BAPA-209311 format. One record per residue: residue in one letter; chain; z, x, y of N, C-alpha, C in turn. Coordinates in steps of 0.001 Angstrom, whole numbers, plus 524288, in hexadecimal, padded with zeros to 5 digits. Layout:
# BAPA-209311
+------+-------+-------+--------+---------+-------+---------+----------+-------+--------+---------+
| resn | chain |  n.up | n.east | n.north | ca.up | ca.east | ca.north |  c.up | c.east | c.north |
+------+-------+-------+--------+---------+-------+---------+----------+-------+--------+---------+
|    a |     A |     Z |      X |       Y |     Z |       X |        Y |     Z |      X |       Y |
...
+------+-------+-------+--------+---------+-------+---------+----------+-------+--------+---------+
***
This chain:
# BAPA-209311
+------+-------+-------+--------+---------+-------+---------+----------+-------+--------+---------+
| resn | chain |  n.up | n.east | n.north | ca.up | ca.east | ca.north |  c.up | c.east | c.north |
+------+-------+-------+--------+---------+-------+---------+----------+-------+--------+---------+
|    m |     A | 54E3D |  11374 |   21B5E | 54D31 |   10F49 |    21F0A | 54E72 |  10A18 |   21C87 |
|    i |     A | 550FB |  106BD |   21F61 | 55260 |   1019E |    21D65 | 54E2B |  0FDD2 |   21F36 |
|    c |     A | 54C23 |  0FAE8 |   21B83 | 54825 |   0F717 |    21CC5 | 549C9 |  0F1DE |   21A76 |
|    i |     A | 54A4B |  0EDEE |   21DAA | 54C10 |   0E8DA |    21BD1 | 54880 |  0E48F |   21DE4 |
|    k |     A | 548E0 |  0E006 |   21B8C | 54609 |   0DB74 |    21D64 | 54972 |  0D8A2 |   2216E |
|    q |     A | 54730 |  0D75B |   225CF | 54A1E |   0D4B5 |    229E2 | 54671 |  0D0CE |   22C8D |
|    n |     A | 547EE |  0CBDA |   22C83 | 544D5 |   0C7CB |    22F0A | 53F18 |  0C80C |   22D73 |
|    r |     A | 53E2B |  0C897 |   2284A | 538FC |   0C8B3 |    22603 | 5359F |  0CD4E |   227E5 |
|    k |     A | 53815 |  0D15D |   229BA | 53540 |   0D615 |    22B15 | 53862 |  0DACC |   22942 |
|    d |     A | 535C1 |  0DF05 |   2287A | 53883 |   0E3D1 |    226F9 | 53ACA |  0E659 |   22BD7 |
|    v |     A | 53FA4 |  0E7EF |   22B6B | 5423D |   0EAD5 |    22F91 | 543B7 |  0F00F |   22D58 |
|    t |     A | 541A4 |  0F425 |   22F90 | 542F1 |   0F953 |    22DAF | 54693 |  0FBC9 |   231B5 |
|    m |     A | 54AE1 |  0FDE7 |   22FC4 | 54EAE |   1004E |    2331D | 54EF1 |  1061D |   231ED |
|    s |     A | 54E2E |  10941 |   235BA | 54EB9 |   10EDA |    23511 | 55213 |  110EF |   23981 |
|    t |     A | 555C9 |  1144A |   23831 | 5591C |   11680 |    23C37 | 55600 |  11A0D |   23FD9 |
|    k |     A | 55172 |  11BBE |   23E40 | 54E2A |   11F18 |    24178 | 54AD0 |  11BC9 |   24536 |
|    g |     A | 54A66 |  116BF |   24402 | 54711 |   11359 |    2472A | 54A05 |  110C3 |   24B93 |
|    n |     A | 547AD |  10CC6 |   24DA2 | 549F0 |   109E3 |    25200 | 54DA3 |  105BE |   24FE8 |
|    l |     A | 5528A |  1061D |   2515D | 55665 |   10253 |    24F71 | 5575D |  0FDF5 |   25357 |
|    k |     A | 55404 |  0FD44 |   25736 | 554BC |   0F91F |    25AF0 | 55516 |  0F3C8 |   2584C |
|    f |     A | 5525D |  0F32F |   253DE | 55271 |   0EE46 |    250F2 | 557F4 |  0ECAE |   24F94 |
|    f |     A | 55B6F |  0F08C |   24ECA | 560B3 |   0EF7A |    24D09 | 564B5 |  0EF37 |   25171 |
|    e |     A | 562FF |  0F03D |   25634 | 566AA |   0F017 |    25A9A | 5678A |  0EA80 |   25C63 |
|    i |     A | 56C78 |  0E94F |   25D7D | 56DC8 |   0E3FF |    25F31 | 56FE9 |  0E3DC |   264B2 |
|    g |     A | 57041 |  0E872 |   2673A | 571A2 |   0E882 |    26CB1 | 5775A |  0E9AB |   26DF2 |
|    y |     A | 57A36 |  0EB7E |   26A38 | 57FAA |   0ED11 |    26B18 | 58004 |  0F29E |   26903 |
|    p |     A | 57FEE |  0F68C |   26C77 | 57F37 |   0FBF8 |    26AEB | 582C6 |  0FDE0 |   26675 |
|    m |     A | 587B1 |  0FCC6 |   26690 | 58B34 |   0FEAA |    26266 | 589B3 |  0FC36 |   25D32 |
|    i |     A | 58895 |  0F725 |   25D10 | 58725 |   0F482 |    25830 | 581CA |  0F678 |   2566B |
|    d |     A | 57E1D |  0F741 |   25A1E | 57905 |   0F94E |    258BC | 57973 |  0FEA9 |   2562F |
|    e |     A | 57D00 |  101EF |   2583A | 57DBC |   1071F |    255E8 | 57FF5 |  106B4 |   2505B |
|    h |     A | 58383 |  10305 |   24F91 | 58590 |   1021B |    24A3E | 5814E |  10056 |   24699 |
|    h |     A | 57E09 |  0FCD2 |   24855 | 579C2 |   0FADD |    24518 | 5760F |  0FF55 |   24391 |
|    k |     A | 574CD |  102B3 |   24763 | 57172 |   1071C |    24641 | 573F5 |  10A8C |   2420C |
|    e |     A | 57905 |  10B90 |   24283 | 57BC9 |   10ECC |    23EB4 | 57B96 |  10C28 |   2394D |
|    l |     A | 57C6C |  10716 |   23919 | 57C39 |   1045A |    2340D | 576D7 |  104E9 |   23187 |
|    f |     A | 572C8 |  10418 |   23483 | 56D7C |   10473 |    23248 | 56C21 |  10A1A |   230FD |
|    d |     A | 56E0E |  10DE5 |   23419 | 56D49 |   11366 |    232B0 | 56FAF |  11489 |   22D57 |
|    k |     A | 5746F |  112AB |   22C8B | 57734 |   113AC |    22797 | 57481 |  110DA |   22303 |
|    l |     A | 572A1 |  10C2E |   223FA | 56FC8 |   10966 |    21FD5 | 56ACE |  10C62 |   21E60 |
|    e |     A | 5682D |  10E84 |   22233 | 5636C |   11173 |    2211F | 564A3 |  1167C |   21E28 |
|    i |     A | 568BF |  1193D |   21FA6 | 56A59 |   11E03 |    21CEE | 56BA9 |  11CB2 |   2173F |
|    l |     A | 56E78 |  11874 |   2167D | 56FDD |   116DD |    2113B | 56B00 |  11582 |   20E0C |
|    s |     A | 5675D |  112B5 |   2105C | 56286 |   11154 |    20DB3 | 55F74 |  11633 |   20C27 |
|    k |     A | 55F07 |  119DA |   20FC4 | 55C1E |   11EB3 |    20EA2 | 55EC7 |  121EB |   20A48 |
|    a |     A | 563F5 |  121F3 |   20A50 | 566C0 |   124D1 |    2063A | 5657E |  12271 |   200D6 |
|    c |     A | 5651E |  11D5A |   200AD | 563B5 |   11AB8 |    1FBB3 | 55E1D |  11BFD |   1FA24 |
|    e |     A | 55A95 |  11BBE |   1FDEE | 55511 |   11CD9 |    1FCC8 | 55448 |  12271 |   1FAD6 |
|    k |     A | 55778 |  12604 |   1FCCF | 556FD |   12B84 |    1FB49 | 559E5 |  12CBD |   1F639 |
|    g |     A | 55C93 |  128C5 |   1F410 | 55F54 |   1297B |    1EF26 | 56445 |  12CC9 |   1EFAD |
|    r |     A | 566C5 |  12C5E |   1F427 | 56B8E |   12F68 |    1F503 | 56FD3 |  12DD7 |   1F122 |
|    n |     A | 5737C |  13126 |   1F080 | 577F7 |   13065 |    1ED0E | 57ACD |  12B4E |   1EE69 |
|    i |     A | 57C6C |  12861 |   1EA6A | 57F06 |   1234F |    1EB47 | 58405 |  123F3 |   1EE73 |
|    y |     A | 586B1 |  12856 |   1EDF4 | 58B89 |   12926 |    1F0F4 | 58A51 |  129E1 |   1F6B5 |
|    h |     A | 585FA |  12C85 |   1F7CF | 5843F |   12D22 |    1FD3E | 582F3 |  127C6 |   1FF96 |
|    i |     A | 58010 |  124B0 |   1FC9D | 57E93 |   11F73 |    1FE5E | 5836E |  11C1B |   1FF2A |
|    k |     A | 58722 |  11C7A |   1FB96 | 58BEC |   11973 |    1FC0F | 58EF6 |  11B01 |   200F4 |
|    n |     A | 58F27 |  12012 |   20228 | 591CF |   121D8 |    206F7 | 58F21 |  11FBF |   20BE2 |
|    l |     A | 589F5 |  11FC5 |   20BD7 | 58711 |   11D87 |    2103E | 58845 |  117B5 |   210D1 |
|    f |     A | 58874 |  114F1 |   20C86 | 5898E |   10F57 |    20CAE | 58F11 |  10E63 |   20EAC |
|    t |     A | 592C6 |  1119F |   20D0E | 59834 |   11108 |    20EC8 | 59885 |  111C0 |   214BA |
|    y |     A | 595BF |  115A1 |   216BA | 595B5 |   1165E |    21C6B | 59366 |  11194 |   21F1D |
|    l |     A | 58F11 |  10F9B |   21D0C | 58C8F |   10AEE |    21F44 | 5906F |  10661 |   21F45 |
|    k |     A | 59304 |  1059C |   21AEC | 596CA |   1014B |    21A80 | 59B1C |  101C8 |   21EAC |
|    e |     A | 59D2C |  10676 |   21F2E | 5A15A |   10736 |    22313 | 59F6A |  10656 |   228A2 |
|    y |     A | 59AA4 |  107FC |   229A7 | 59862 |   1074C |    22EDE | 59780 |  10180 |   23005 |
|    v |     A | 595B8 |  0FEA5 |   22C38 | 594FA |   0F8F5 |    22CCD | 59A31 |  0F656 |   22E2C |
|    l |     A | 59E56 |  0F7CE |   22B6B | 5A36E |   0F57A |    22C71 | 5A538 |  0F699 |   23207 |
|    i |     A | 5A476 |  0FB55 |   233D3 | 5A5EB |   0FCC8 |    23935 | 5A2B2 |  0F99E |   23D1C |
|    h |     A | 59DAA |  0F964 |   23C2E | 59A27 |   0F67A |    23FAD | 59BA4 |  0F0B5 |   24007 |
|    f |     A | 59C8F |  0EE3B |   23B92 | 59E0A |   0E8C5 |    23B9A | 5A342 |  0E7EA |   23E66 |
|    d |     A | 5A6F7 |  0EB69 |   23D94 | 5AC04 |   0EAF9 |    2404F | 5AB4D |  0EB2F |   24632 |
|    i |     A | 5A7FE |  0EEBB |   24800 | 5A719 |   0EF46 |    24DAA | 5A488 |  0EA59 |   24FCC |
|    e |     A | 5A083 |  0E862 |   24D12 | 59DFE |   0E388 |    24ED6 | 5A1DE |  0DF1B |   24F0C |
|    e |     A | 5A520 |  0DE97 |   24B16 | 5A8D3 |   0DA4E |    24AE4 | 5AD0C |  0DAE2 |   24F27 |
|    e |     A | 5AEB4 |  0DFAB |   2503F | 5B272 |   0E084 |    25483 | 5B025 |  0DED2 |   259B6 |
|    l |     A | 5AB35 |  0E027 |   25A9A | 5A893 |   0DE7D |    25F7D | 5A83F |  0D88A |   25FBF |
|    q |     A | 5A70A |  0D60D |   25B5E | 5A6A8 |   0D05C |    25B51 | 5ABE9 |  0CDD6 |   25C94 |
|    i |     A | 5B013 |  0CFEF |   25A8F | 5B54B |   0CDE2 |    25BBF | 5B68D |  0CED2 |   26173 |
|    k |     A | 5B588 |  0D391 |   26342 | 5B6CF |   0D506 |    268B1 | 5B434 |  0D16A |   26C8E |
|    y |     A | 5AF5A |  0CFC3 |   26B68 | 5AC67 |   0CC9D |    26F19 | 5ABF4 |  0C6E2 |   26D6E |
|    n |     A | 5AF6C |  0C557 |   269BE | 5AF9B |   0BFE2 |    267FD | 5AA4C |  0BDC9 |   26663 |
|    y |     A | 5A78B |  0C0CE |   26342 | 5A253 |   0BF28 |    26176 | 5A2EC |  0BA56 |   25E01 |
|    p |     A | 5A053 |  0B600 |   25F6E | 5A0FF |   0B121 |    25C83 | 59EE3 |  0B152 |   256E1 |
|    g |     A | 59B71 |  0B504 |   255B1 | 5994B |   0B57C |    25078 | 59C39 |  0B967 |   24D11 |
|    y |     A | 5A0DA |  0BAF9 |   24EB8 | 5A3C4 |   0BF08 |    24C0B | 5A49C |  0BDDA |   24638 |
|    l |     A | 5A6AF |  0B94D |   244FB | 5A7FB |   0B822 |    23F82 | 5A32A |  0B83A |   23BF9 |
|    m |     A | 59ED5 |  0B61C |   23DD8 | 599FC |   0B634 |    23ACD | 597F9 |  0BBC4 |   23A32 |
|    h |     A | 5981D |  0BEBC |   23E78 | 59657 |   0C41C |    23E65 | 59998 |  0C749 |   23A96 |
|    k |     A | 59EAB |  0C688 |   23AC5 | 5A22C |   0C952 |    23739 | 5A0F7 |  0C7D7 |   2318B |
|    a |     A | 59FCB |  0C2EB |   23098 | 59E67 |   0C130 |    22B49 | 5997E |  0C3EB |   2295E |
|    y |     A | 5958F |  0C497 |   22CD6 | 590E3 |   0C779 |    22B5C | 5923A |  0CD1B |   229F6 |
|    h |     A | 595AF |  0CF66 |   22D10 | 5975A |   0D4BC |    22BEB | 59A03 |  0D509 |   2269D |
|    e |     A | 59D39 |  0D138 |   22575 | 59FF9 |   0D126 |    22061 | 59C10 |  0D0B8 |   21BDB |
|    d |     A | 597F7 |  0CDA3 |   21CA3 | 593DC |   0CD2E |    2189B | 59140 |  0D283 |   217AA |
|    f |     A | 59022 |  0D53C |   21BFB | 58DA1 |   0DA59 |    21B6C | 5914A |  0DE39 |   218BA |
|    k |     A | 59638 |  0DE2B |   21A2F | 599FD |   0E1AF |    217AD | 59A37 |  0E0A4 |   211CC |
|    e |     A | 599D0 |  0DBB6 |   21048 | 599D5 |   0DA68 |    20AB9 | 594DF |  0DC86 |   2080A |
|    m |     A | 59070 |  0DC30 |   20ABA | 58BA6 |   0DE6F |    20898 | 58C63 |  0E452 |   207AD |
|    v |     A | 58E9F |  0E6F3 |   20B8E | 58F80 |   0EC91 |    20B25 | 5931F |  0EDD0 |   20697 |
|    l |     A | 59748 |  0EAC7 |   205F4 | 59AED |   0EBC2 |    201AC | 5985A |  0EAE6 |   1FC51 |
|    q |     A | 594F2 |  0E6FF |   1FBF8 | 59233 |   0E604 |    1F712 | 58E90 |  0EA8A |   1F5BB |
|    i |     A | 58BFF |  0EC9F |   1F9B8 | 58886 |   0F119 |    1F8CF | 58BC9 |  0F5E1 |   1F73E |
|    e |     A | 5901F |  0F689 |   1F9D5 | 59387 |   0FAF2 |    1F8A1 | 5955C |  0FADF |   1F2ED |
|    k |     A | 59675 |  0F63E |   1F0F4 | 59812 |   0F5BA |    1EB7F | 593CD |  0F790 |   1E7BE |
|    k |     A | 58EDC |  0F6FF |   1E95E | 58A88 |   0F89D |    1E61F | 58A68 |  0FE89 |   1E54E |
|    f |     A | 58CCA |  10170 |   1E8E7 | 58CE0 |   10729 |    1E86E | 59022 |  108DD |   1E3B1 |
|    d |     A | 59387 |  10591 |   1E1D9 | 596B1 |   106E8 |    1DD46 | 593E1 |  105E8 |   1D823 |
|    d |     A | 58F6B |  1034F |   1D88B | 58C44 |   10219 |    1D3EA | 58905 |  106F9 |   1D298 |
|    t |     A | 589D3 |  1091D |   1CDF4 | 5872A |   10DEB |    1CC72 | 58144 |  10D30 |   1CBC9 |
|    s |     A | 57F8F |  10859 |   1CB44 | 579F1 |   10777 |    1CAAC | 57745 |  10687 |   1CFF1 |
|    l |     A | 57A1A |  1075D |   1D429 | 577F8 |   10681 |    1D954 | 57330 |  109EF |   1DA3D |
|    n |     A | 56F25 |  10798 |   1DC6C | 56A84 |   10AB5 |    1DDB2 | 56942 |  10A32 |   1E37E |
|    t |     A | 56628 |  10DD6 |   1E570 | 56519 |   10DF6 |    1EB02 | 561F0 |  10932 |   1ECD2 |
|    r |     A | 55EC9 |  106E8 |   1E978 | 55BE5 |   1022E |    1EB18 | 55FAC |  0FDC9 |   1EC95 |
|    l |     A | 563C2 |  0FD44 |   1E986 | 567BF |   0F94B |    1EAAC | 56A73 |  0FA68 |   1EFDC |
|    i |     A | 56B94 |  0FF5A |   1F0D8 | 56E1B |   100D1 |    1F5C0 | 56A78 |  0FFBF |   1FA54 |
|    i |     A | 56585 |  10147 |   1F9C1 | 561B6 |   10061 |    1FDF6 | 56124 |  0FA95 |   1FF0F |
|    k |     A | 560F3 |  0F771 |   1FB04 | 560A1 |   0F1C5 |    1FBAD | 56567 |  0EFBF |   1FEAA |
|    s |     A | 569FC |  0F1CD |   1FD57 | 56EC6 |   0F044 |    2000B | 56EAD |  0F200 |   205B7 |
|    i |     A | 56CCA |  0F69E |   206CA | 56C4E |   0F88A |    20C2A | 568AB |  0F4FD |   20F53 |
|    d |     A | 56452 |  0F37A |   20CE9 | 560AD |   0EFEA |    20F89 | 56344 |  0EAA0 |   210D5 |
|    q |     A | 56682 |  0E8B6 |   20D3A | 56955 |   0E3C0 |    20E2D | 56D1C |  0E460 |   212C9 |
|    l |     A | 56FE1 |  0E8C3 |   212E7 | 57384 |   0E9A7 |    2173B | 57095 |  0EA19 |   21C59 |
|    s |     A | 56C2D |  0ECDC |   21C42 | 5690E |   0ED7F |    2210C | 56710 |  0E843 |   222FC |
|    e |     A | 5651B |  0E526 |   21F54 | 5630D |   0E002 |    220E8 | 56752 |  0DCA1 |   22345 |
|    w |     A | 56BE9 |  0DCB0 |   220D5 | 5705A |   0D9AA |    222EB | 571AD |  0DB86 |   2285A |
|    l |     A | 5720A |  0E0BD |   22912 | 5737D |   0E2D4 |    22E37 | 56F81 |  0E15B |   23265 |
|    i |     A | 56A86 |  0E1AE |   23123 | 56677 |   0E06B |    234F7 | 566EA |  0DAA5 |   2366F |
|    n |     A | 5675E |  0D734 |   23298 | 567E3 |   0D1AA |    233C7 | 56CD4 |  0D094 |   236FE |
|    h |     A | 5710C |  0D324 |   2359A | 575FA |   0D263 |    23864 | 5759B |  0D432 |   23E0A |
|    l |     A | 57377 |  0D8B4 |   23EF4 | 57352 |   0DA8F |    24457 | 56F53 |  0D796 |   24796 |
|    e |     A | 56B18 |  0D5D0 |   24517 | 56737 |   0D2C2 |    247F7 | 5694A |  0CD73 |   2499C |
|    i |     A | 56C97 |  0CB24 |   24659 | 56E84 |   0C5E7 |    24775 | 57414 |  0C615 |   249A5 |
|    e |     A | 577BF |  0C7A2 |   2466D | 57D42 |   0C73F |    247D1 | 57EDD |  0CB1F |   24C13 |
|    d |     A | 57D68 |  0D01C |   24B6A | 57EF7 |   0D3EC |    24F56 | 57C2B |  0D2F5 |   25489 |
|    t |     A | 57756 |  0D13F |   25452 | 5748A |   0CFFD |    25920 | 5772C |  0CB72 |   25BF5 |
|    r |     A | 578DE |  0C78A |   25914 | 57BAF |   0C31A |    25B55 | 580C4 |  0C4FF |   25DCD |
|    m |     A | 5838B |  0C866 |   25B1A | 58888 |   0CA7B |    25D08 | 587A3 |  0CD7A |   2621C |
|    v |     A | 583B3 |  0D0C5 |   2623E | 582A6 |   0D3FB |    266E7 | 58114 |  0D08C |   26B85 |
|    k |     A | 57E02 |  0CC79 |   26A71 | 57CC7 |   0C8CE |    26EB7 | 581A8 |  0C67D |   27112 |
|    f |     A | 5855E |  0C51E |   26DB9 | 58A60 |   0C30C |    26FAE | 58D24 |  0C72F |   272E7 |
|    f |     A | 58D81 |  0CBF0 |   270E4 | 59025 |   0D00F |    273CB | 58DA6 |  0D0E0 |   2791E |
|    k |     A | 58872 |  0D11A |   27934 | 585B7 |   0D1FA |    27E33 | 58688 |  0CD6F |   281F6 |
|    s |     A | 586D8 |  0C8B1 |   27FE3 | 58799 |   0C439 |    2835E | 58D2E |  0C423 |   2859A |
|    h |     A | 5909A |  0C73B |   28346 | 595EE |   0C7A2 |    2852C | 59727 |  0CD17 |   28758 |
|    d |     A | 592F9 |  0D00E |   28874 | 59363 |   0D549 |    28AB8 | 596D6 |  0D90D |   287AD |
|    t |     A | 59730 |  0D86F |   282A7 | 59A91 |   0DBF1 |    27FAB | 5981C |  0E151 |   27ECE |
|    t |     A | 592EF |  0E1D2 |   27F8B | 5906D |   0E6DC |    27E8C | 591F9 |  0EAD5 |   282BC |
|    k |     A | 59402 |  0E90F |   28721 | 595A8 |   0ECAD |    28B2F | 59AE9 |  0EF27 |   289EB |
|    n |     A | 59E14 |  0EC76 |   286DD | 5A33C |   0EE76 |    28564 | 5A44C |  0ED9F |   27F96 |
|    p |     A | 5A120 |  0F029 |   27C37 | 5A1D9 |   0EF2C |    276A3 | 5A6F3 |  0F127 |   27472 |
+------+-------+-------+--------+---------+-------+---------+----------+-------+--------+---------+
***
């Protein structure tokens, strides 16, 4: 289970629990977010259970690839519907991609321990929650105001 600090309160995310907290009102994007958090939780549990570093690295690689696909889809929608916040949103995505690449580089360090990985997972989770609560919610409000959810 991933547990992070958010707005001075603890937010616990479990794939078995209610994920309404993470829904922003655009079904395809909500499904992607659920998948991202599911993968983060699986990765976190693998670390907690002391799974083999190669297994953990494979899980992280899958997560990285999924993030790239998700960001591409969001950005394509923003371009399609002339979202005015596109450049800023894309810049946030680029920042996150850089975070992921920095974490990925740590996997090559032979002294890597699971605490460091779990801390990194928590940082990614916190970033994603803040991003979807602010930026993705803003984007979806724009889409809905332009009826794009009917023809995504």
